[in-house]
N, C-alpha and C positions, 0 to 999 in steps of 0.2 A: 739784648736785655734779658735779665734773669727771669724765668717763669716764677710766678708767685701764687701760692695757695692761701686760701683764707676761709672764713666762715661768715654766716649771716649776723648782722648787728655789730655791736662793739663801738668803741669810741677811740679818739686820739687825744688823750690827756695832754695838756700843755707841757711841753718839755719831755714827754715820755720817750721820745726817740732822739732828743738832742739836749736841750737846756739842762734838765735835771740830772742827766747822766754825764754831762760834759766834765764836771770837776774830777771824776774818777775813771772814766772809760779809758784814758790813756795811762793810768797809773798801774804799774806792775805790782803783783802780789808781794807784800812785805810780811816777814815773820815777826810776830810779837808775842812774848811770853810774860805774863804778869807775875807778881810776887806771891799771889794766892789766887785760888779759884773757889767759886761758890757753885757747886754742881747740883742742880735741882733733880729730884727724883721724879718729878712730873714734867716731862718735856716732850711727850709723845701722846698720840691718841690712844686712850686706854688707861687702865688703873696705874697710879704711881708705882714706881719700883720700890722694893724694900731694901733699905740700907743694911749691909752686912759687915760694915766696919764700925769701929767705935772710936771715941776721942782718945788720942794718944797713939793710935796705930800708925805704923810706918807703911806707906803704900808705894808701889812702883807704878810707873807709867804704863797704862794699858791694863792694870789690875781691875778685876771685877769688884765693884763697890756697891752695886745695886742689883738685886735679883728681880727678874720679871715677875709680874703678878697678873694672873688671868690670861685670857685668850689673846688680848691685844698687848700683853706685856712686852717690854723691851729691856734688855740688859744695859746697865750703865757702868762705865769704866772710868778709872781715874785718868785725867788728862795731863797730869804732871806727877813727878815723884816727890815725896815729902811726907809731912806729918798731918794727920787728921786733927784739926784743932777744935772742931765743933760739928755736931749734928743737930741742927736746929731748924725751926720753922721760920721761913722768910717769905716776904711778899715777892712774887714774881709777876707773870702776866695774867694769872687767873684771878678770880674774885676773892679767893681765900689764900692764906699762907700755905706753903707746901714744905715738906722735908727737904733740906739741903745739906750736902756734905761739904764742909769747908776745909780746904787743904792748903797748908803753907808749902810753897814750892821751894825745894832745896837746890834746884837748878843742876842736880846731878844727872838728870836725864836717864835715870836708872829704869830700864824697861823690864817688864815681866817677860818670861820666855814666850816667844811667838812660834807658831807652827802654821805655815802656809802650804799651799798646794802647787805653787809654781805657775808655769805658763798656762793661761786660760784656754789655749787651743789644745793642750795636751792633757790637762787634768780630767779626772772623772767628772762628768756633768752633775752627778748626784751629790757632789760635795759642795756645790755652789750655795744652795738654799741654807743648809746647816751652817755654812761659814758666815753667811749674811746674818743669820739669827744670833750666832755666838758673838758677832761683832757689834750687836746692838744697833743695827742700821735702821733708820726710819727716814721717811721722805724729807729731803733737805730743801725742798721748794717752799715749805711753810706748813703743809698739812700735817707732817710728821706721822703719817700712817706707817705701821710696821712693815718694812719691805719684805721680810720673809713670808708674811701672809699674802702680800700682793703677788709674790712669785710662786705661791703654792696653788697651781691651777686646779680648780675643783673638778671632780669626776664628771665626765660628760661634756666638759668645755675644752676648747683648743685655742691656743695662742699661736697665730701665724705671723704676727708683726709686733716687734718691740720698738717703741718710739722713745728717743731721748729728747726731752724738752729743753731745747737751747734757745727758746724764744726770748726769755727774760723781758717780757713786755711791761713789767711793773716799773713805775717811775723810780728814779734815783739809783736803782740797783745795777751794778756792773760786775758782781762777783762771778757769775757764770760766764759772762763774756770773757773776762780775764782768764778763767780756767780753761776755756776752749782755746784761747790763744797760746797760753803758756804750757798747758799740760794736756794736750788733746789725746795723747796715748793712753792716759789713765781712763779717760771717758770711753774710748773705743774698746779697751780691754774689758771694762765693766759691761759694756753693751754685749760683747761677744760671749762673756761668761753667762749672761742672762739668756741670750739666744740659745746657747747650748743646753742650759738647764731646763728651759721650757720647750725645747725642740721647735723654735721659731725659725722660719726660713728667711725672714726679712728683718733687718735692723735699720731704722731710719733716724738720722739726727736732723731734727727740724729746727731751723734757725731763721729769725726774722731778717728781712732784706736790708735793714739798717746796720747789720753787723757783717759787712762783706769780708773784713779781714778774718773773722771767725769762720765764715763759710769756707774761705780758701784754706785755712789751717786744718779744718776738720776734713775737707775733701782730700787734701794731700795725705793726711795721716790714715784715712780710711782706705786709701788705694791698696788693693790686693787683699783686703779683709773680706772674708766670705759673707755675702749677703748684705753688706753694709753700704748705705748710700746717704747722701745729704739732700734734704729737700728745703727749698727756700719758701718762707712764709711772708705774706704781706705784713708789714709792721702795723699792728692794731691791737688794742687792749680789749678783752683778755685772751689774746692769742695763746697764752701758755696754759690756760685751763684744760684739764684732761679731755673733756668731751669736745671742746672746740678744736683742740689740736688733732684729735682723731678724725673729726669731721673734715678738717682742712687737708690733712695728709692722706687719709684713706677713703674719704667720701662715705664714711659710715656714721650713722647716728645712734648713739647709745640711748636705749629706750628709757622712758620715765621710770625712775626707781631702779634702773639697771646699773651695771658696772662695765668698765671698758672690756673686761674679759668676755662679756656677753656678745660682743661683736669681734672677738678674736684678737684683741689688742691689750698690751700692757704699756703704760707710760711711766717713765722715770725721769726725774730731774737730772741735769748734767752733773751736778755735784754728787748726787746719790750714786750715779754710775761710777764715778771716780772712786768713791768709798767702797763700792762693791769690788772693784779691781784690787784695792789695797787688802781687803779682807780675804779674798780668794788666793791671791798670789803670795802675800806675806803673812796673813793672819792678823793684820793690824785692825783693831776695833775702831769705831767712829769716835775719836776723841778730840778732833780739831776740825775746823772748817774755815773757808774764806768768807769774810764779812765786809760789806761796803759800809764805811763810816763817812757820812757826808752831811751836808747842810751847813749849819752855823758852827763849823769847826775851822780852825785856822789852816790845817793841812789835811783835806779830805784824802782818804786812802782806801785801798783794798787790803785788809789785814787777814793773815792766817793766824787764828788764835785758838788756844785750847778751849774746849767746851767748859763753860763755867766762868769765863772771863767776864768781869762786870763792865758795864757801859763806861763808868767813870775812868777805869784804867785805859780803855780803848781811846777815849777822848784825849787823855793825857798823851797817848802815843801819837795823836794827831795834833799835838801842840796846844791843846786846850780849846775852850769855847771862844768864839768871836765875841759874843755877848751872852748874858745870862739866858739859859734855855727856857723857852716857854712851853715846849712840848717835845717829848722824846718818843719817837715811833720806832717800834721794833718791826722791821720789814719795810715795804714800800709805802708810799702815801695813800695808795688806793685800798690795799687790803691789810696793811700793818695795824698793830695794836699799840695804844698809848701805854708807855711804861709808868709804873708807880713813881719811880725816881731813877737816878742814875746808878743805883745799886743793883739793878736788875741784871741778870746773867744772860750771856749768849747760850742758846740751846742748840740742839742738833738741827732745828728747823729755822734758825735765825740767819737770814741772808743779808740783812741790812740794818743799820741803825741810822735814822734820819733825825737830825737835831733841828728843830724850828725855834727861831727867836721870836720876839713879840711882833716883828714886822711880817713874818712869813705866813703863819696860819691866819686865814681870813674867815671870820665867823659872820654868817649872814642869817638873818631871821627868815624863817619860812613863811610863805604866804599861801593862800588857797590855791588848790589845783585849778588850772585853766583849761584842762582837757585838751591839751595840744597834741598828746600822743607821742611826744619825743621819747618818753621812757619805754614805750612799747617798741618804737623803732630800733632803739639801741640794745634792747635786752637780747643777749646771745642765746637764751633758751626759750624765747618767744612767750614770755609771761606778760601779764597785764599788771605792772607794778602799781598803777594808780588805783586799780580795783582792789588789789590785795591790801594796800594801805587803808582803804576805806573800811574793809572788813576788820582789820586789826584795830582801827579806831573805835569800832563798835564792839570790840572784844569778842568777835565771832571767829574764833580760831578754826572752827569746822569749815566755814565758808572760805577762809584763807587757805586751808589745806586743800579744799576742792579746787581752788584756783592754782594749785601746784606750788605753793610757797616753799615746800620742801625740796623742789627742784632748783630753787634759787642758788646761784653760785656765790652770792654775797660779794660780787665783784665791784659793786658800787657804780656801775655804768649809768644806771637810772638816776641815781642821786646827782651824778656829775652833769648829766644832760638836762636835768629839770630846771627850767627858767624861773620856777617859783621857789627853788631851793628847798624842796620838800625833803624831810628826813625819811628816806625810804629804806636804805640799806640797813641802818641800825635797827629800825622797827622789824625788818624781816629777820634779822639775826635773833632778836629776842623771841619772836614768834616761833621760829624753828626750834629754838631751845625748849620753849614751853611745850610744843607739840611732841618733841622727842621724849621729854620727861613724862608726859602723859601716856605715851605709848608703852613706856617701861612699867607703868603702873606705880 
């Protein structure tokens, strides 16, 4: 039997390891390119990028179209070649509209000139982080944090372990699973590039035990690569959260308010690692990604699409809706966000699109807390969710902050486990946003 590593707390959502993933886990990645793309300038943590093209411009694939703004800024590149037909504000996943560059695809596949550095084992380690920055790479697991900043180890800190998150514990999603099966070399190359850049001696690919084929594929590909190994995790949600995966793999606990680098670790999503390899070896920017499209569609699939592909086009590639959609979730069902409509675009952090029809989303009215403590038992960071909700109801954000609401992962485990169907996760998200805003003054 395979050894399994895990963390305290967590849940096993219905279908997280089987049912919800079944329609796509055996589906190979399929390339899909739409007739046009709508590329948001706000698809990463930090200030929106600044468009540097105008209507009527001809652009090449991989051309810079959005300049970074501020410390957390990320470069944005054209994902197709063609003509810019509009620069306009559109509704995406945020609360307000954001600037989007709309490009008609000419299907010429005309690339901007690329300049890579070749073999990740032979190139100068100092070129890795600049290559990642130029490629506009941010976390593809959903958080969309600028990767070049994550890889810039602060003075006085030391990274000894780089962890590739191959857990994919979210419901419905299989994009990383397929990537590990079909393109494991890209992931290993990305890992080795990062290890050399930050002078880490250990590189660990962490995969849940319900993906034995991926474990085998990654172990075979990792053979002979310096310092690289595969660790098996117990299938449990939210196993893929940074702090939990560090705890499971390294036995280290990131302190309250701390970062993974505080305990000598860096965690990268499997897809992010693959994009790092592309940037370092070939100079290819992050302009496409694999997205799981599933739920109430006729032919669920894992599609590799250009950034900026809208949901409606991906659904068409999956032979359309089974019935009229009731809810469109960008990401998995636990942490994903509801889309405004099917004109919303795939961003760098979009790993899944889940379509719910009227029979799939089950709405239940909340009832009073019965003090059962189940929310406490499942919380992976040992919070008291029932108490935090009590303070939020009283609009006492100071007390909620004292109860460490800012450490909440927003994983939704407490809401899932609550027999009274209390709205916990949503309230915590709003509270965190209000506290963060107050801190900024």
